[in-house]
Legacy VTK file of the C-alpha trace (Angstrom):
# vtk DataFile Version 3.0
C-alpha trace
ASCII
DATASET POLYDATA
POINTS 477 float
-11.557 -21.215 -5.631
-8.122 -22.213 -4.487
-5.222 -21.070 -2.361
-2.391 -22.792 -4.153
1.267 -22.330 -3.290
2.798 -19.236 -4.913
3.611 -19.874 -8.539
6.436 -17.915 -10.134
6.962 -17.540 -13.860
10.321 -15.865 -13.219
13.049 -15.941 -10.556
12.538 -13.981 -7.355
13.724 -10.424 -7.976
13.001 -10.404 -11.717
10.630 -7.653 -12.810
7.115 -9.067 -13.000
3.704 -7.534 -13.635
0.159 -7.717 -12.274
-2.988 -5.686 -12.956
-4.818 -3.722 -10.270
-8.427 -2.603 -10.641
-8.967 0.228 -8.161
-12.507 1.577 -7.958
-13.072 4.734 -5.937
-16.231 6.653 -5.149
-15.390 9.369 -7.694
-13.221 7.556 -10.245
-11.827 4.175 -11.164
-8.482 3.091 -12.571
-6.808 0.070 -14.055
-3.076 -0.004 -13.309
-0.172 -2.202 -14.280
2.045 -2.878 -11.287
5.651 -3.912 -11.852
7.765 -5.375 -9.058
11.338 -6.590 -8.750
14.402 -6.301 -6.507
14.644 -2.520 -6.837
11.407 -1.931 -8.741
7.951 -0.986 -7.519
6.092 1.095 -10.038
2.634 1.733 -11.399
1.449 2.524 -14.891
-2.079 3.825 -15.261
-3.686 2.388 -18.373
-7.280 3.497 -17.833
-9.048 6.096 -15.742
-12.783 6.632 -15.797
-15.368 8.644 -13.864
-17.592 7.233 -11.159
-20.201 8.661 -8.873
-23.846 8.495 -7.848
-26.517 8.434 -10.526
-30.055 9.445 -9.639
-32.860 7.107 -10.666
-36.561 7.229 -9.866
-36.071 5.241 -6.660
-32.916 6.982 -5.419
-29.150 7.122 -5.834
-27.376 4.181 -7.464
-24.052 3.161 -9.008
-23.925 2.760 -12.795
-22.458 -0.709 -12.433
-22.738 -1.617 -16.119
-20.718 1.429 -17.152
-18.098 0.555 -14.549
-17.980 -3.023 -15.808
-17.397 -1.863 -19.395
-14.563 0.383 -18.192
-13.007 -2.423 -16.145
-13.042 -4.895 -19.048
-11.672 -2.329 -21.487
-8.983 -1.314 -18.982
-7.872 -4.900 -18.437
-7.750 -5.506 -22.196
-5.563 -2.418 -22.608
-3.320 -3.519 -19.733
-2.754 -6.877 -21.444
-2.087 -5.185 -24.753
0.628 -3.055 -23.155
2.042 -5.772 -20.893
1.332 -9.331 -22.115
3.341 -10.768 -19.193
0.719 -9.745 -16.598
0.302 -12.679 -14.198
-2.890 -11.888 -12.263
-5.641 -9.384 -11.519
-6.766 -7.932 -8.167
-9.813 -5.749 -7.503
-10.502 -3.268 -4.716
-13.239 -0.681 -4.178
-15.147 1.301 -1.604
-16.945 -0.686 1.083
-20.497 -1.573 2.224
-22.384 -1.442 -1.103
-23.492 -4.637 -2.818
-25.340 -6.211 -5.707
-27.995 -8.897 -5.363
-27.991 -11.890 -7.727
-30.941 -14.027 -8.710
-30.929 -16.689 -11.460
-27.381 -15.665 -12.213
-28.333 -12.061 -12.975
-28.037 -8.770 -11.108
-31.438 -7.959 -9.619
-31.001 -4.182 -9.900
-28.356 -1.494 -9.941
-26.588 -1.407 -6.564
-27.727 1.451 -4.357
-25.247 4.177 -3.459
-24.409 4.334 0.239
-25.415 8.011 0.328
-29.008 7.184 -0.654
-31.316 8.063 2.229
-33.064 4.677 2.176
-30.340 3.417 4.526
-31.842 5.391 7.409
-34.945 3.200 7.255
-32.909 0.164 8.163
-31.279 1.606 11.280
-34.334 1.496 13.540
-35.235 -2.016 12.373
-31.756 -3.348 13.127
-31.432 -1.663 16.507
-34.901 -2.837 17.509
-33.763 -6.421 16.938
-30.242 -6.070 18.347
-29.298 -2.947 20.345
-26.236 -1.121 19.091
-24.295 -1.914 22.261
-24.628 -5.620 21.485
-23.854 -5.111 17.809
-20.615 -3.338 18.651
-19.417 -6.133 20.913
-20.073 -8.617 18.103
-19.011 -6.805 14.934
-16.806 -4.005 16.309
-18.091 -1.463 13.781
-18.647 2.208 14.373
-22.164 3.408 13.711
-22.555 4.526 10.131
-26.140 4.511 8.857
-25.036 3.074 5.511
-23.267 -0.029 6.843
-24.411 -3.043 4.870
-26.563 -4.592 7.598
-28.694 -1.404 7.686
-28.963 -1.418 3.897
-30.081 -5.046 4.018
-32.827 -4.153 6.500
-34.160 -1.584 4.015
-33.928 -3.864 0.979
-37.115 -5.843 0.219
-35.357 -7.782 -2.565
-32.885 -9.423 -0.200
-35.360 -12.132 0.809
-35.547 -13.580 -2.708
-31.898 -13.119 -3.704
-29.544 -16.053 -4.204
-26.439 -14.138 -3.218
-25.240 -10.715 -2.134
-21.827 -9.633 -3.397
-19.905 -6.565 -2.324
-18.699 -4.449 -5.228
-15.198 -5.987 -5.709
-16.648 -9.477 -5.318
-19.349 -8.629 -7.857
-16.696 -7.802 -10.463
-14.681 -10.875 -9.499
-17.814 -12.971 -10.083
-18.234 -11.467 -13.539
-14.647 -12.357 -14.357
-14.547 -15.847 -12.829
-18.095 -17.055 -12.205
-17.153 -17.613 -8.534
-19.175 -16.054 -5.708
-17.042 -15.220 -2.696
-16.658 -12.550 -0.020
-13.156 -11.221 0.603
-12.682 -10.997 4.343
-11.422 -7.416 4.813
-14.378 -5.996 2.922
-16.818 -8.445 4.513
-15.772 -6.978 7.858
-17.493 -3.712 6.858
-20.910 -5.355 6.469
-21.588 -5.616 10.205
-22.272 -9.342 9.862
-18.732 -10.602 10.467
-17.731 -11.647 13.979
-14.939 -9.251 14.938
-13.290 -11.885 17.157
-13.345 -14.888 14.802
-13.398 -13.234 11.386
-16.244 -15.521 10.322
-19.842 -14.781 9.369
-22.006 -14.330 12.477
-24.861 -16.616 11.450
-26.804 -16.037 14.675
-26.675 -12.265 14.161
-27.764 -12.589 10.550
-30.727 -14.716 11.651
-31.696 -12.206 14.352
-31.724 -9.434 11.754
-33.655 -11.393 9.166
-30.733 -11.677 6.750
-30.833 -15.057 4.982
-27.574 -16.886 5.637
-27.822 -18.231 2.081
-26.962 -14.827 0.595
-23.615 -14.648 2.413
-20.907 -16.187 0.208
-17.897 -18.214 1.352
-15.094 -16.079 2.749
-11.639 -15.821 1.184
-8.477 -14.144 2.414
-6.172 -11.723 0.607
-3.734 -13.739 -1.488
-6.157 -16.536 -2.358
-6.936 -17.229 -6.010
-10.664 -16.846 -6.651
-10.716 -18.225 -10.176
-9.663 -17.334 -13.700
-10.754 -14.575 -16.043
-12.132 -15.512 -19.487
-9.742 -16.312 -22.306
-10.293 -12.952 -24.010
-8.688 -11.465 -20.885
-5.831 -13.912 -20.939
-7.405 -16.471 -18.580
-5.577 -14.633 -15.798
-5.905 -15.742 -12.174
-8.088 -13.310 -10.212
-6.416 -12.965 -6.820
-8.197 -11.680 -3.720
-6.456 -8.602 -2.331
-7.482 -6.329 0.526
-10.576 -5.596 -1.526
-11.759 -2.847 0.791
-9.706 -0.011 -0.655
-8.597 1.134 2.792
-7.288 -2.353 3.580
-5.156 -2.202 0.437
-4.064 1.354 1.231
-2.899 0.380 4.724
-0.725 -2.383 3.233
1.200 0.386 1.457
1.470 2.784 4.410
5.267 2.848 4.971
4.985 2.467 8.744
8.216 1.544 10.492
7.227 2.497 14.053
4.735 0.674 16.299
3.629 4.149 17.379
2.657 5.283 13.887
-0.859 6.285 12.927
-2.266 6.547 9.420
-4.776 8.641 7.523
-5.963 7.219 4.223
-7.382 10.374 2.717
-9.623 10.647 -0.298
-13.381 11.159 -0.314
-13.170 9.962 3.290
-10.364 10.278 5.791
-9.803 6.927 7.511
-7.877 7.837 10.653
-6.462 5.166 12.918
-3.986 2.545 14.038
-3.051 -0.982 13.017
-3.585 -3.420 15.895
-3.273 -7.127 16.535
-6.656 -7.404 18.283
-9.921 -5.434 18.263
-10.941 -2.891 20.879
-14.670 -3.176 21.605
-14.872 -1.276 24.879
-17.733 1.034 25.776
-15.338 3.955 25.363
-14.423 2.875 21.822
-18.107 2.493 20.971
-18.924 5.925 22.388
-16.098 7.437 20.346
-17.490 5.732 17.220
-14.303 3.853 16.395
-14.448 0.832 14.136
-12.522 -2.455 14.036
-12.210 -3.561 10.428
-10.270 -6.451 9.028
-6.837 -5.896 7.578
-4.492 -7.973 5.478
-2.720 -10.782 7.365
-5.337 -10.749 10.111
-4.468 -7.250 11.354
-7.151 -4.960 12.752
-7.705 -1.502 11.321
-8.815 0.438 14.383
-10.064 3.675 12.917
-12.767 6.240 12.569
-14.312 7.461 9.326
-13.934 11.226 9.085
-15.395 13.171 6.198
-12.455 13.972 3.938
-11.961 15.681 0.596
-15.622 15.098 -0.278
-16.307 18.505 1.299
-13.789 20.255 -0.917
-14.591 18.373 -4.125
-18.335 18.964 -3.737
-17.704 22.651 -3.053
-15.501 22.991 -6.139
-18.091 21.125 -8.201
-20.825 23.535 -7.087
-18.681 26.565 -7.911
-17.738 25.124 -11.302
-21.398 24.587 -12.146
-22.232 28.127 -11.025
-19.391 29.586 -13.117
-20.075 27.453 -16.158
-16.369 26.574 -16.203
-14.081 24.365 -14.076
-12.556 25.912 -10.963
-8.801 25.246 -10.854
-8.263 23.385 -7.565
-4.510 23.975 -7.541
-4.929 27.733 -7.898
-7.677 27.738 -5.280
-5.516 25.923 -2.725
-2.529 28.186 -3.439
-4.741 31.198 -2.768
-6.151 29.523 0.338
-2.634 28.967 1.703
-1.915 32.689 1.436
-4.758 33.783 3.714
-4.616 33.695 7.496
-5.782 30.557 9.300
-9.457 31.003 10.155
-10.660 31.642 13.675
-13.858 29.698 13.125
-14.324 26.139 11.881
-17.260 23.777 11.352
-17.878 20.128 12.215
-16.664 18.204 9.166
-18.817 15.241 10.197
-22.090 17.154 10.508
-24.844 14.937 9.037
-26.115 17.802 6.890
-22.979 17.475 4.734
-23.421 13.802 3.839
-25.534 13.995 0.684
-24.658 15.417 -2.734
-25.924 18.923 -3.361
-25.134 22.572 -2.713
-22.169 22.069 -0.386
-21.115 25.754 -0.092
-24.576 26.753 1.157
-24.704 23.942 3.708
-21.235 24.692 5.064
-22.081 28.389 5.207
-25.195 27.558 7.212
-23.073 25.713 9.780
-20.852 28.781 10.004
-23.873 31.016 10.503
-23.461 32.943 7.277
-24.017 32.775 3.551
-21.992 31.185 0.787
-19.130 33.436 -0.363
-18.764 35.312 -3.602
-15.774 34.651 -5.828
-13.470 36.887 -3.811
-14.252 34.946 -0.642
-13.570 31.508 -2.080
-9.915 31.186 -0.925
-10.864 31.818 2.714
-13.827 29.464 2.408
-11.549 26.749 1.004
-9.098 27.376 3.853
-11.906 26.935 6.373
-12.842 23.618 4.755
-9.273 22.309 4.805
-8.643 23.437 8.388
-11.939 21.903 9.533
-10.972 18.558 7.987
-7.526 18.786 9.620
-9.064 19.557 13.008
-11.322 16.502 12.687
-8.238 14.405 11.850
-6.319 15.769 14.858
-9.184 15.163 17.257
-9.536 11.586 16.009
-5.798 10.938 16.420
-5.915 12.102 20.040
-8.905 9.856 20.696
-7.158 6.855 19.103
-4.182 7.379 21.411
-6.423 7.347 24.452
-8.519 4.340 23.437
-5.577 2.159 22.410
-3.336 3.413 25.235
-0.650 3.937 22.622
1.282 7.171 22.153
1.463 8.283 18.531
4.783 9.681 17.329
4.175 10.088 13.586
1.233 10.240 11.187
1.368 8.767 7.685
-1.071 10.449 5.300
-1.608 8.483 2.085
-3.976 8.686 -0.845
-5.076 11.736 -2.804
-4.887 13.921 0.290
-1.095 13.517 0.272
-1.029 15.890 -2.719
-2.782 18.595 -0.693
0.123 20.335 1.052
-2.218 22.725 2.835
-4.110 19.807 4.391
-0.915 17.950 5.337
0.552 21.014 7.048
-2.717 21.844 8.797
-2.928 18.266 10.090
0.624 18.499 11.441
-0.073 21.865 13.055
-3.341 20.852 14.663
-2.169 17.418 15.848
1.283 18.548 16.954
2.721 15.509 15.143
4.948 15.173 12.099
3.026 14.137 9.007
4.708 11.952 6.383
2.786 12.360 3.135
2.666 9.650 0.494
2.405 7.502 -1.403
-0.536 8.991 -3.272
-1.381 5.680 -4.960
-1.321 3.668 -1.744
-4.444 1.674 -2.580
-3.193 0.492 -5.967
0.244 -0.249 -4.501
-1.257 -2.352 -1.721
-3.352 -4.217 -4.275
-0.241 -4.899 -6.389
1.933 -5.956 -3.442
-0.563 -8.527 -2.145
-0.881 -10.022 -5.628
2.884 -10.046 -6.121
3.438 -11.776 -2.810
0.815 -14.376 -3.698
2.615 -14.989 -7.003
5.873 -15.665 -5.164
7.670 -12.458 -6.163
9.144 -11.831 -2.713
9.657 -15.307 -1.345
7.353 -17.310 0.860
7.891 -15.418 4.107
7.486 -11.765 3.087
5.672 -9.905 5.872
3.656 -6.707 5.742
6.687 -4.961 7.160
8.789 -6.267 4.259
6.232 -4.968 1.765
6.147 -1.569 3.471
9.917 -1.273 3.377
9.700 -1.638 -0.404
7.112 1.161 -0.531
9.279 3.464 1.583
12.293 2.870 -0.652
10.370 3.427 -3.872
8.210 6.340 -2.702
9.980 8.333 0.038
7.343 10.360 1.911
7.387 14.140 2.249
7.656 15.411 5.833
5.482 18.186 7.263
6.662 19.252 10.734
4.220 20.903 13.145
4.613 24.656 13.509
4.212 26.211 16.925
LINES 1 478
477 0 1 2 3 4 5 6 7 8 9 10 11 12 13 14 15 16 17 18 19 20 21 22 23 24 25 26 27 28 29 30 31 32 33 34 35 36 37 38 39 40 41 42 43 44 45 46 47 48 49 50 51 52 53 54 55 56 57 58 59 60 61 62 63 64 65 66 67 68 69 70 71 72 73 74 75 76 77 78 79 80 81 82 83 84 85 86 87 88 89 90 91 92 93 94 95 96 97 98 99 100 101 102 103 104 105 106 107 108 109 110 111 112 113 114 115 116 117 118 119 120 121 122 123 124 125 126 127 128 129 130 131 132 133 134 135 136 137 138 139 140 141 142 143 144 145 146 147 148 149 150 151 152 153 154 155 156 157 158 159 160 161 162 163 164 165 166 167 168 169 170 171 172 173 174 175 176 177 178 179 180 181 182 183 184 185 186 187 188 189 190 191 192 193 194 195 196 197 198 199 200 201 202 203 204 205 206 207 208 209 210 211 212 213 214 215 216 217 218 219 220 221 222 223 224 225 226 227 228 229 230 231 232 233 234 235 236 237 238 239 240 241 242 243 244 245 246 247 248 249 250 251 252 253 254 255 256 257 258 259 260 261 262 263 264 265 266 267 268 269 270 271 272 273 274 275 276 277 278 279 280 281 282 283 284 285 286 287 288 289 290 291 292 293 294 295 296 297 298 299 300 301 302 303 304 305 306 307 308 309 310 311 312 313 314 315 316 317 318 319 320 321 322 323 324 325 326 327 328 329 330 331 332 333 334 335 336 337 338 339 340 341 342 343 344 345 346 347 348 349 350 351 352 353 354 355 356 357 358 359 360 361 362 363 364 365 366 367 368 369 370 371 372 373 374 375 376 377 378 379 380 381 382 383 384 385 386 387 388 389 390 391 392 393 394 395 396 397 398 399 400 401 402 403 404 405 406 407 408 409 410 411 412 413 414 415 416 417 418 419 420 421 422 423 424 425 426 427 428 429 430 431 432 433 434 435 436 437 438 439 440 441 442 443 444 445 446 447 448 449 450 451 452 453 454 455 456 457 458 459 460 461 462 463 464 465 466 467 468 469 470 471 472 473 474 475 476
């Protein structure tokens, strides 16, 4: 592991390339990122499915299938662009793999597996949530890593626990590290110092020996094997939201962001955490960002509700439901008078989503003719949850919001963007869609010296804004 000075194989401004591995909860991609004076572009070289797989003991991730896809994607990236200088990996947060004798103990559990609930009572019995929040700054989510640890009998005999991006980095380099932005989602990082809270780990029965050394975005972890070019593997904001926020083209200190995919991460970028009783009661989290920033946000259920609904309808029909056509039809019906709580716990697990949403609405799942209105209700309910969270963020941070940047896959959903603008009363600037991959690429490129030694986050965001001008959705009265 090293954090050497930026090394450039070409003059500043020349077009250079890096590879970004971006693993989401429903799919993964390998992208080539190219950067230069007036260039910031992505080329997707591999896309592959991801999602929970059910085993006898619960829901897991098929980590070996993902690993095969990642290796094949990187090999294809190098075939297309031999000048690639480094690799960066990001993924969803909180889930981990345990290593013993150099091998993975078992498939990593999926955060939606209900075993996580067993760890909540054990953790809170040892350290009340009020104390936890003052120390780690995290909103209560029953799948946060510290609760998973408390429900994991294999932790006690493990040599190391690696979060998903770090697990893939270890397979590439042989180095065991914890990238700091993602480590902040475990609940075991001190929100004030950014270091492991050893006393908290001890109080919860988590062996300090399983917590790897911390690295920051921009540090070189090690080198990939020779069959993958021996490329440096560079730590990025390995929590996908941390990478996405790097690429939010914010130019106002009063801007808010929504990183919208399976989840909607709604919040502000701050210089210091907010761990007040009011923030805890509102279930806001303080997660680490690139360059020591704080991502003060709340997890809101996002497009998971829509994608699970469409999946259920597709299975019922025996043929895929066209999402684009569904949303166009949904936009043509009147805004619904009744909504549901997008964060209701009954909607968390995979399964028959239309029936569960219908139950919250006090009715039954619709027939085919009722699907556009049902989809409109889902979108408007998500937008209302976003708007409520934005208003709460304003109050907690004592900062007036004047614009909302919506990035990620949700930026393609014009109905959602407009509904968010209408319900929040704020202009919504949509895009870029590939914010996570762009943030991954930009942090690598900066580490490789592509932008000079002093490039700030604001400099990186200006490049995003120039290359990917956002689409504006103004609130309607």
